[in-house]
BAKE-23527 format. One record per residue: x, y, z of N, C-alpha, C in turn; residue number from 1. Coordinates in Angstrom, 2 decimals, always signed. Layout:
<nodes>
+---------+---------+---------+---------+----------+---------+---------+---------+---------+------+
:  n_east : n_north :    n_up : ca_east : ca_north :   ca_up :  c_east : c_north :    c_up : numi :
+---------+---------+---------+---------+----------+---------+---------+---------+---------+------+
:       X :       Y :       Z :       X :        Y :       Z :       X :       Y :       Z :  NUM :
...
+---------+---------+---------+---------+----------+---------+---------+---------+---------+------+
</nodes>
This chain:
<nodes>
+---------+---------+---------+---------+----------+---------+---------+---------+---------+------+
:  n_east : n_north :    n_up : ca_east : ca_north :   ca_up :  c_east : c_north :    c_up : numi :
+---------+---------+---------+---------+----------+---------+---------+---------+---------+------+
:   -2.47 :  -23.83 :  -12.19 :   -3.46 :   -24.88 :  -12.31 :   -4.18 :  -25.12 :  -10.98 :    1 :
:   -3.45 :  -25.06 :   -9.88 :   -4.08 :   -25.25 :   -8.57 :   -5.03 :  -24.11 :   -8.26 :    2 :
:   -4.66 :  -22.90 :   -8.64 :   -5.53 :   -21.75 :   -8.42 :   -6.82 :  -21.87 :   -9.21 :    3 :
:   -6.72 :  -22.25 :  -10.46 :   -7.90 :   -22.42 :  -11.32 :   -8.79 :  -23.54 :  -10.77 :    4 :
:   -8.18 :  -24.62 :  -10.29 :   -8.98 :   -25.71 :   -9.71 :   -9.75 :  -25.22 :   -8.49 :    5 :
:   -9.12 :  -24.40 :   -7.65 :   -9.81 :   -23.87 :   -6.48 :  -10.96 :  -22.96 :   -6.92 :    6 :
:  -10.70 :  -22.09 :   -7.90 :  -11.76 :   -21.20 :   -8.40 :  -12.94 :  -22.01 :   -8.90 :    7 :
:  -12.67 :  -23.03 :   -9.70 :  -13.75 :   -23.85 :  -10.27 :  -14.59 :  -24.51 :   -9.19 :    8 :
:  -13.97 :  -24.89 :   -8.09 :  -14.68 :   -25.58 :   -7.02 :  -15.37 :  -24.64 :   -6.04 :    9 :
:  -14.94 :  -23.38 :   -5.98 :  -15.41 :   -22.52 :   -4.89 :  -16.08 :  -21.21 :   -5.28 :   10 :
:  -15.90 :  -20.72 :   -6.47 :  -16.51 :   -19.45 :   -6.85 :  -17.95 :  -19.71 :   -7.29 :   11 :
:  -18.84 :  -18.85 :   -6.85 :  -20.26 :   -19.00 :   -7.17 :  -20.50 :  -19.00 :   -8.68 :   12 :
:  -21.57 :  -19.66 :   -9.07 :  -21.96 :   -19.70 :  -10.48 :  -22.11 :  -18.28 :  -11.01 :   13 :
:  -21.62 :  -18.04 :  -12.21 :  -21.66 :   -16.72 :  -12.86 :  -20.81 :  -15.68 :  -12.12 :   14 :
:  -19.87 :  -16.13 :  -11.30 :  -19.03 :   -15.22 :  -10.53 :  -18.09 :  -14.42 :  -11.41 :   15 :
:  -17.59 :  -13.33 :  -10.86 :  -16.67 :   -12.44 :  -11.58 :  -15.27 :  -12.61 :  -11.01 :   16 :
:  -14.31 :  -12.71 :  -11.91 :  -12.91 :   -12.96 :  -11.53 :  -12.01 :  -11.91 :  -12.13 :   17 :
:  -11.04 :  -11.44 :  -11.33 :  -10.01 :   -10.53 :  -11.81 :   -8.65 :  -11.17 :  -11.56 :   18 :
:   -7.81 :  -11.16 :  -12.59 :   -6.43 :   -11.62 :  -12.47 :   -5.57 :  -10.46 :  -12.94 :   19 :
:   -5.09 :   -9.65 :  -11.98 :   -4.43 :    -8.39 :  -12.33 :   -3.05 :   -8.51 :  -12.98 :   20 :
:   -2.49 :   -9.70 :  -13.03 :   -1.22 :    -9.87 :  -13.72 :   -1.25 :  -11.20 :  -14.45 :   21 :
:   -0.88 :  -11.21 :  -15.72 :   -0.84 :   -12.41 :  -16.56 :   -2.21 :  -13.07 :  -16.69 :   22 :
:   -3.23 :  -12.24 :  -16.79 :   -4.61 :   -12.72 :  -16.96 :   -4.74 :  -13.67 :  -18.15 :   23 :
:   -3.98 :  -13.40 :  -19.21 :   -4.07 :   -14.22 :  -20.41 :   -3.76 :  -15.68 :  -20.13 :   24 :
:   -2.93 :  -15.97 :  -19.14 :   -2.61 :   -17.36 :  -18.82 :   -3.84 :  -18.09 :  -18.30 :   25 :
:   -4.69 :  -17.39 :  -17.56 :   -5.93 :   -18.00 :  -17.08 :   -6.95 :  -18.07 :  -18.22 :   26 :
:   -7.02 :  -17.01 :  -19.02 :   -7.96 :   -16.96 :  -20.14 :   -7.73 :  -18.13 :  -21.10 :   27 :
:   -6.45 :  -18.44 :  -21.36 :   -6.11 :   -19.51 :  -22.30 :   -6.53 :  -20.89 :  -21.81 :   28 :
:   -6.83 :  -21.04 :  -20.53 :   -7.20 :   -22.36 :  -20.02 :   -8.65 :  -22.73 :  -20.36 :   29 :
:   -9.46 :  -21.76 :  -20.74 :  -10.87 :   -22.07 :  -21.05 :  -10.95 :  -23.17 :  -22.10 :   30 :
:  -11.80 :  -24.13 :  -21.83 :  -11.99 :   -25.23 :  -22.77 :  -11.02 :  -26.39 :  -22.56 :   31 :
:   -9.97 :  -26.18 :  -21.79 :   -9.02 :   -27.25 :  -21.49 :   -9.61 :  -28.15 :  -20.40 :   32 :
:   -9.16 :  -29.40 :  -20.32 :   -9.72 :   -30.31 :  -19.30 :   -9.65 :  -29.77 :  -17.88 :   33 :
:   -8.62 :  -29.04 :  -17.52 :   -8.50 :   -28.49 :  -16.18 :   -8.58 :  -26.97 :  -16.20 :   34 :
:   -9.25 :  -26.44 :  -17.21 :   -9.32 :   -24.99 :  -17.40 :  -10.42 :  -24.33 :  -16.60 :   35 :
:  -10.45 :  -23.01 :  -16.69 :  -11.42 :   -22.19 :  -15.98 :  -12.84 :  -22.51 :  -16.44 :   36 :
:  -13.75 :  -22.62 :  -15.48 :  -15.17 :   -22.87 :  -15.79 :  -15.70 :  -21.84 :  -16.76 :   37 :
:  -16.52 :  -22.27 :  -17.68 :  -17.06 :   -21.39 :  -18.71 :  -18.01 :  -20.33 :  -18.21 :   38 :
:  -18.67 :  -20.55 :  -17.06 :  -19.64 :   -19.57 :  -16.57 :  -18.99 :  -18.41 :  -15.82 :   39 :
:  -17.71 :  -18.53 :  -15.48 :  -17.05 :   -17.46 :  -14.73 :  -16.69 :  -16.31 :  -15.66 :   40 :
:  -16.97 :  -15.10 :  -15.20 :  -16.70 :   -13.89 :  -15.98 :  -15.30 :  -13.40 :  -15.62 :   41 :
:  -14.37 :  -13.51 :  -16.56 :  -13.00 :   -13.06 :  -16.35 :  -12.87 :  -11.64 :  -16.88 :   42 :
:  -12.65 :  -10.69 :  -15.97 :  -12.53 :    -9.30 :  -16.38 :  -11.29 :   -9.09 :  -17.23 :   43 :
:  -11.41 :   -8.29 :  -18.26 :  -10.27 :    -7.95 :  -19.13 :   -9.57 :   -6.73 :  -18.53 :   44 :
:   -8.71 :   -6.97 :  -17.54 :   -8.05 :    -5.85 :  -16.88 :   -6.55 :   -5.80 :  -17.08 :   45 :
:   -5.96 :   -6.90 :  -17.52 :   -4.52 :    -6.94 :  -17.73 :   -4.25 :   -6.83 :  -19.23 :   46 :
:   -3.39 :   -5.91 :  -19.60 :   -3.15 :    -5.64 :  -21.02 :   -1.68 :   -5.89 :  -21.36 :   47 :
:   -1.32 :   -7.15 :  -21.73 :   +0.08 :    -7.45 :  -22.02 :   +0.67 :   -6.59 :  -23.14 :   48 :
:   -0.12 :   -6.26 :  -24.13 :   +0.39 :    -5.46 :  -25.25 :   +0.66 :   -4.01 :  -24.85 :   49 :
:   +0.19 :   -3.63 :  -23.67 :   +0.40 :    -2.27 :  -23.17 :   +1.36 :   -2.29 :  -21.98 :   50 :
:   +2.35 :   -3.16 :  -22.05 :   +3.34 :    -3.24 :  -20.99 :   +2.80 :   -3.76 :  -19.67 :   51 :
:   +1.72 :   -4.53 :  -19.73 :   +1.13 :    -5.08 :  -18.51 :   +0.28 :   -4.09 :  -17.74 :   52 :
:   -0.03 :   -2.96 :  -18.34 :   -0.85 :    -1.94 :  -17.69 :   -2.19 :   -2.54 :  -17.25 :   53 :
:   -2.65 :   -2.14 :  -16.09 :   -3.90 :    -2.68 :  -15.54 :   -5.02 :   -1.68 :  -15.74 :   54 :
:   -6.13 :   -2.15 :  -16.26 :   -7.32 :    -1.32 :  -16.43 :   -8.12 :   -1.37 :  -15.13 :   55 :
:   -7.66 :   -0.63 :  -14.14 :   -8.30 :    -0.70 :  -12.83 :   -9.74 :   -0.22 :  -12.85 :   56 :
:  -10.10 :   +0.66 :  -13.77 :  -11.49 :    +1.14 :  -13.81 :  -12.46 :   +0.00 :  -14.12 :   57 :
:  -12.03 :   -0.98 :  -14.92 :  -12.89 :    -2.13 :  -15.22 :  -13.19 :   -2.89 :  -13.93 :   58 :
:  -12.19 :   -3.07 :  -13.11 :  -12.34 :    -3.76 :  -11.82 :  -13.29 :   -2.99 :  -10.90 :   59 :
:  -13.05 :   -1.69 :  -10.75 :  -13.88 :    -0.90 :   -9.84 :  -15.33 :   -0.79 :  -10.34 :   60 :
:  -15.54 :   -0.75 :  -11.64 :  -16.91 :    -0.75 :  -12.19 :  -17.59 :   -2.08 :  -11.91 :   61 :
:  -16.85 :   -3.18 :  -12.02 :  -17.43 :    -4.51 :  -11.74 :  -17.85 :   -4.61 :  -10.28 :   62 :
:  -17.07 :   -4.03 :   -9.38 :  -17.42 :    -4.07 :   -7.96 :  -18.72 :   -3.35 :   -7.65 :   63 :
:  -19.11 :   -2.39 :   -8.48 :  -20.39 :    -1.71 :   -8.28 :  -21.57 :   -2.63 :   -8.56 :   64 :
:  -21.32 :   -3.69 :   -9.35 :  -22.38 :    -4.62 :   -9.74 :  -22.43 :   -5.86 :   -8.87 :   65 :
:  -21.33 :   -6.16 :   -8.18 :  -21.30 :    -7.37 :   -7.35 :  -19.89 :   -7.69 :   -6.90 :   66 :
:  -19.75 :   -8.76 :   -6.12 :  -18.43 :    -9.13 :   -5.61 :  -17.51 :   -9.60 :   -6.74 :   67 :
:  -16.21 :   -9.49 :   -6.49 :  -15.20 :    -9.92 :   -7.46 :  -14.18 :  -10.78 :   -6.72 :   68 :
:  -13.82 :  -11.90 :   -7.30 :  -12.75 :   -12.73 :   -6.78 :  -11.47 :  -12.32 :   -7.49 :   69 :
:  -10.41 :  -12.07 :   -6.72 :   -9.15 :   -11.60 :   -7.27 :   -8.06 :  -12.64 :   -6.98 :   70 :
:   -7.40 :  -13.12 :   -8.03 :   -6.33 :   -14.11 :   -7.88 :   -5.03 :  -13.52 :   -8.40 :   71 :
:   -3.96 :  -13.67 :   -7.62 :   -2.67 :   -13.13 :   -8.05 :   -1.51 :  -13.87 :   -7.40 :   72 :
:   -0.36 :  -13.82 :   -8.08 :   +0.86 :   -14.36 :   -7.50 :   +1.41 :  -13.32 :   -6.54 :   73 :
:   +2.07 :  -13.78 :   -5.50 :   +2.50 :   -12.87 :   -4.43 :   +3.92 :  -12.37 :   -4.65 :   74 :
:   +4.13 :  -11.77 :   -5.78 :   +5.42 :   -11.12 :   -6.07 :   +5.20 :   -9.62 :   -5.91 :   75 :
:   +5.66 :   -9.09 :   -4.80 :   +5.33 :    -7.71 :   -4.44 :   +5.72 :   -6.68 :   -5.48 :   76 :
:   +6.77 :   -6.93 :   -6.25 :   +7.17 :    -5.97 :   -7.28 :   +6.14 :   -5.90 :   -8.41 :   77 :
:   +5.23 :   -6.86 :   -8.48 :   +4.18 :    -6.87 :   -9.51 :   +2.87 :   -6.29 :   -8.99 :   78 :
:   +2.79 :   -5.94 :   -7.72 :   +1.54 :    -5.46 :   -7.15 :   +1.11 :   -4.15 :   -7.81 :   79 :
:   -0.21 :   -4.01 :   -7.95 :   -0.79 :    -2.82 :   -8.59 :   -2.02 :   -2.41 :   -7.78 :   80 :
:   -2.75 :   -1.43 :   -8.28 :   -3.90 :    -0.88 :   -7.55 :   -4.96 :   -1.94 :   -7.26 :   81 :
:   -5.20 :   -2.86 :   -8.19 :   -6.22 :    -3.89 :   -7.99 :   -5.80 :   -4.84 :   -6.87 :   82 :
:   -4.56 :   -5.29 :   -6.90 :   -4.06 :    -6.20 :   -5.86 :   -4.07 :   -5.52 :   -4.49 :   83 :
:   -3.62 :   -4.28 :   -4.45 :   -3.61 :    -3.56 :   -3.17 :   -5.04 :   -3.39 :   -2.63 :   84 :
:   -5.99 :   -3.06 :   -3.51 :   -7.39 :    -2.90 :   -3.08 :   -7.93 :   -4.22 :   -2.55 :   85 :
:   -7.68 :   -5.31 :   -3.25 :   -8.17 :    -6.62 :   -2.81 :   -7.61 :   -6.96 :   -1.43 :   86 :
:   -6.33 :   -6.71 :   -1.22 :   -5.72 :    -7.00 :   +0.07 :   -6.26 :   -6.15 :   +1.20 :   87 :
:   -6.61 :   -4.91 :   +0.90 :   -7.12 :    -4.00 :   +1.92 :   -8.60 :   -4.16 :   +2.20 :   88 :
:   -9.39 :   -4.50 :   +1.17 :  -10.84 :    -4.51 :   +1.30 :  -11.48 :   -5.89 :   +1.16 :   89 :
:  -10.68 :   -6.86 :   +0.76 :  -11.21 :    -8.20 :   +0.56 :  -10.87 :   -9.13 :   +1.71 :   90 :
:  -11.34 :  -10.36 :   +1.57 :  -11.08 :   -11.41 :   +2.55 :  -10.27 :  -12.49 :   +1.86 :   91 :
:   -9.15 :  -12.87 :   +2.47 :   -8.34 :   -13.95 :   +1.91 :   -9.17 :  -15.23 :   +1.92 :   92 :
:   -9.41 :  -15.78 :   +0.75 :  -10.23 :   -16.98 :   +0.63 :   -9.38 :  -18.23 :   +0.47 :   93 :
:   -8.20 :  -18.08 :   -0.15 :   -7.35 :   -19.25 :   -0.40 :   -5.93 :  -18.78 :   -0.64 :   94 :
:   -4.99 :  -19.59 :   -0.20 :   -3.58 :   -19.29 :   -0.40 :   -2.86 :  -20.59 :   -0.75 :   95 :
:   -2.00 :  -20.54 :   -1.72 :   -1.15 :   -21.68 :   -2.06 :   +0.25 :  -21.34 :   -1.55 :   96 :
:   +0.79 :  -22.26 :   -0.74 :   +2.09 :   -22.02 :   -0.11 :   +3.10 :  -23.08 :   -0.51 :   97 :
:   +4.34 :  -22.64 :   -0.60 :   +5.47 :   -23.55 :   -0.83 :   +6.47 :  -23.26 :   +0.28 :   98 :
:   +6.85 :  -24.28 :   +1.01 :   +7.77 :   -24.13 :   +2.14 :   +7.29 :  -23.05 :   +3.11 :   99 :
:   +5.97 :  -22.98 :   +3.30 :   +5.39 :   -22.04 :   +4.25 :   +5.22 :  -20.62 :   +3.75 :  100 :
:   +5.61 :  -20.37 :   +2.50 :   +5.55 :   -19.03 :   +1.94 :   +4.43 :  -18.98 :   +0.89 :  101 :
:   +3.51 :  -17.99 :   +0.98 :   +2.45 :   -17.91 :   -0.03 :   +3.01 :  -17.53 :   -1.40 :  102 :
:   +2.59 :  -18.26 :   -2.42 :   +3.01 :   -17.95 :   -3.79 :   +1.83 :  -17.49 :   -4.64 :  103 :
:   +0.62 :  -17.75 :   -4.18 :   -0.60 :   -17.34 :   -4.89 :   -1.68 :  -17.10 :   -3.85 :  104 :
:   -2.42 :  -16.01 :   -4.02 :   -3.51 :   -15.72 :   -3.10 :   -4.78 :  -15.40 :   -3.88 :  105 :
:   -5.89 :  -15.77 :   -3.28 :   -7.20 :   -15.52 :   -3.88 :   -8.04 :  -14.80 :   -2.82 :  106 :
:   -8.55 :  -13.63 :   -3.19 :   -9.35 :   -12.80 :   -2.29 :  -10.78 :  -12.69 :   -2.81 :  107 :
:  -11.70 :  -12.64 :   -1.88 :  -13.10 :   -12.35 :   -2.20 :  -13.32 :  -10.89 :   -1.80 :  108 :
:  -13.64 :  -10.05 :   -2.77 :  -13.83 :    -8.63 :   -2.51 :  -15.33 :   -8.31 :   -2.66 :  109 :
:  -15.96 :   -7.83 :   -1.58 :  -17.39 :    -7.55 :   -1.66 :  -17.70 :   -6.37 :   -2.57 :  110 :
:  -18.93 :   -6.34 :   -3.02 :  -19.39 :    -5.22 :   -3.87 :  -19.27 :   -3.92 :   -3.09 :  111 :
:  -19.04 :   -2.85 :   -3.82 :  -18.99 :    -1.53 :   -3.19 :  -20.38 :   -0.94 :   -3.13 :  112 :
:  -20.58 :   -0.06 :   -2.19 :  -21.86 :    +0.63 :   -2.04 :  -21.69 :   +2.06 :   -2.56 :  113 :
:  -22.66 :   +2.53 :   -3.30 :  -22.60 :    +3.91 :   -3.80 :  -23.64 :   +4.76 :   -3.13 :  114 :
+---------+---------+---------+---------+----------+---------+---------+---------+---------+------+
</nodes>
């Protein structure tokens, strides 16, 4: 909920968002009082019915069109290609910490150049 609140307050209008793990939890908040803003484009990259497989090509194609905000929990065993790319090529925009330890991070990843 805190991550979604930050996104709603800080991501540009019509912005693109990727949630590489448990994306459905963010998707389900749409329309709720504290849910994700309706104008934000949530990429369909996490596939729970496919064992949580990530459609990384959707993410990389979106980056060709513009920047992408990537939000994820910081459980390293869940990291995938999208999270690793965001950490290497993006800028940490927000972090939620508990007892000084980050539990959620949000990165702004600039568009790629072709």
